[in-house]
C-alpha positions in Angstrom: 126.1 106.7 102.0 129.9 105.2 102.7 131.3 106.2 99.8 129.9 109.8 100.1 130.7 109.9 104.0 134.7 109.1 102.7 134.3 112.1 100.1 133.0 114.4 102.2 136.1 113.7 105.0 138.7 113.9 102.3 137.6 117.1 100.6 136.9 119.2 104.0 140.5 119.0 104.6 141.1 120.8 101.8 141.6 124.2 102.2 138.6 126.7 101.3 136.3 123.9 100.4 132.7 124.5 101.4 131.2 121.3 103.1 127.8 122.7 103.1 127.8 123.0 99.5 129.9 119.8 98.6 127.2 117.6 100.7 124.3 119.1 99.0 126.2 118.6 95.4 126.7 115.0 96.3 123.6 113.9 98.1 121.7 114.8 95.3 122.2 111.8 92.8 121.8 109.6 95.8 118.5 111.2 96.4 117.7 110.9 92.2 118.3 107.4 92.1 117.0 105.8 95.4 113.5 107.8 93.7 114.3 106.3 90.7 114.6 102.9 91.8 111.3 103.2 93.4 109.9 104.8 90.8 111.1 101.8 88.3 111.1 98.8 90.9 113.0 98.4 93.9 113.8 95.0 95.5 114.7 94.6 99.2 116.5 91.4 100.2 115.8 90.7 103.9 116.8 87.9 106.0 113.2 85.9 105.3 112.6 87.0 101.4 112.4 89.4 99.0 109.8 91.9 98.6 109.2 93.7 95.6 107.8 97.2 96.0 106.9 97.3 92.2 103.7 99.6 92.2 100.5 98.4 90.7 100.7 101.0 87.1 103.8 98.7 86.2 102.1 95.5 87.1 98.8 96.2 84.9 97.4 95.4 81.5 94.4 97.4 79.6 90.8 96.3 81.2 88.1 94.8 79.5 85.0 97.1 80.6 80.9 96.6 80.2 78.5 98.9 81.2 76.4 98.1 83.9 73.5 98.4 82.2 74.1 96.4 79.1 72.5 93.2 78.8 74.5 89.8 79.2 74.4 88.4 75.8 76.7 91.5 74.8 79.0 90.9 78.1 79.3 87.8 76.4 80.1 88.4 73.0 82.2 91.5 74.2 84.2 88.3 76.6 84.5 86.3 73.3 85.6 89.1 71.4 88.0 89.8 73.9 89.3 86.2 74.9 88.4 87.3 78.6 86.5 85.6 81.0 86.6 88.7 83.3 85.2 92.1 83.0 85.5 95.6 85.1 81.7 96.6 85.4 81.5 100.7 84.7 79.0 103.3 85.0 78.1 105.5 82.4 82.0 107.8 84.0 83.8 105.0 83.8 83.5 104.3 87.6 83.8 100.7 88.8 80.7 99.4 89.7 81.4 95.6 90.4 83.1 92.5 88.0 81.2 90.1 85.3 83.2 86.7 84.9 82.0 83.9 82.9 80.7 82.3 86.3 78.3 85.4 86.7 77.3 84.8 82.7 76.7 81.1 82.8 74.3 81.7 85.8 72.7 83.9 83.4 72.5 81.2 81.3 71.2 78.6 83.2 68.7 80.5 84.2 67.4 81.6 80.8 68.5 85.5 81.7 70.8 86.6 78.7 68.1 89.4 78.2 68.7 90.8 81.7 71.3 94.0 82.6 74.5 92.9 84.2 74.2 94.3 86.8 71.8 91.8 88.0 74.2 88.9 87.8 77.8 90.9 88.8 79.6 90.7 91.8 78.6 94.0 93.3 81.5 96.8 94.3 80.9 96.0 98.1 82.1 92.5 97.5 85.0 93.2 94.4 88.3 93.1 95.5 90.5 96.0 93.3 94.0 97.9 94.2 94.8 101.4 93.4 97.0 102.8 90.6 99.4 103.0 93.8 99.5 99.8 95.7 102.6 97.8 95.4 102.9 94.1 94.6 103.2 93.0 97.8 99.7 94.2 98.8 98.2 93.3 95.6 99.5 89.8 96.6 97.9 90.2 99.8 94.6 90.6 98.1 95.1 87.9 95.6 96.1 85.0 98.8 93.2 86.3 100.7 90.8 86.4 98.5 91.6 83.5 95.9 90.5 85.7 93.0 92.8 86.0 90.0 92.4 89.2 88.1 91.5 92.7 89.9 90.7 96.1 88.8 93.6 98.6 89.0 90.9 102.0 89.5 93.0 105.6 90.0 91.8 108.3 92.8 88.3 108.8 91.1 87.8 104.7 91.4 88.0 105.2 87.3 89.0 102.0 85.9 92.4 101.8 84.4 94.2 98.6 84.1 93.4 95.3 85.9 96.1 92.9 87.4 96.0 89.5 86.6 97.6 86.7 88.7 99.6 85.3 85.5 101.2 88.3 84.7 102.8 88.9 87.9 104.0 85.0 87.8 105.8 85.7 84.3 106.5 89.6 85.5 108.4 87.7 88.8 110.5 84.8 86.8 112.3 87.3 84.4 
C-alpha cells in the first residue's frame, strides 16, 4: 500500500497524468492478490499468535457415508473396507442426518442388534457437530476443542455431505 501511494505521488506530479485512472490500475492487482491469498489460505500474524483462515474446502477429505436405513452390519463392513471408524449418515438425497462411529457399532454388537438400522444407534443430527464448506480453520478448531470430536462432517448450503475434516489432517497441514 505504501508503494502504491509513493508511485501515485510521483506519477501525479507528471504533466497530463490522470490520477484516478492510475489509482484504479494500481489498486486492481493489489485487490486480486488479496483475494487470492484469502481464497487459498491467508495467515495473519498477531501479537498473541497466528490465526490461519483456511476454508474447510481446503482441509477436507472424502467422506465415507452410509444411508440411515442401512443395517449396522453393513455399516461395519463399510468401515472395515474403507479403514475408518467414522461414517457420515445421510438420507436418500445425501443430506446429513447424523454420524455413526465404531463406538456406536460396538454398542449395537454388545446388544446383539446388528440387523437393526443405523439410525437406531447413530448420533442424531441435533447432537452432531458439523461445519460448513466455507467455515475457516479457526472456527473448525473451536468446534473440535469444545466438543472433543476428532472428525466432523463438512456440508454445503443444502446440508449435503461434501467431505469430512479430521483433526489429525489439520495437524499435518499446520506442520508443513
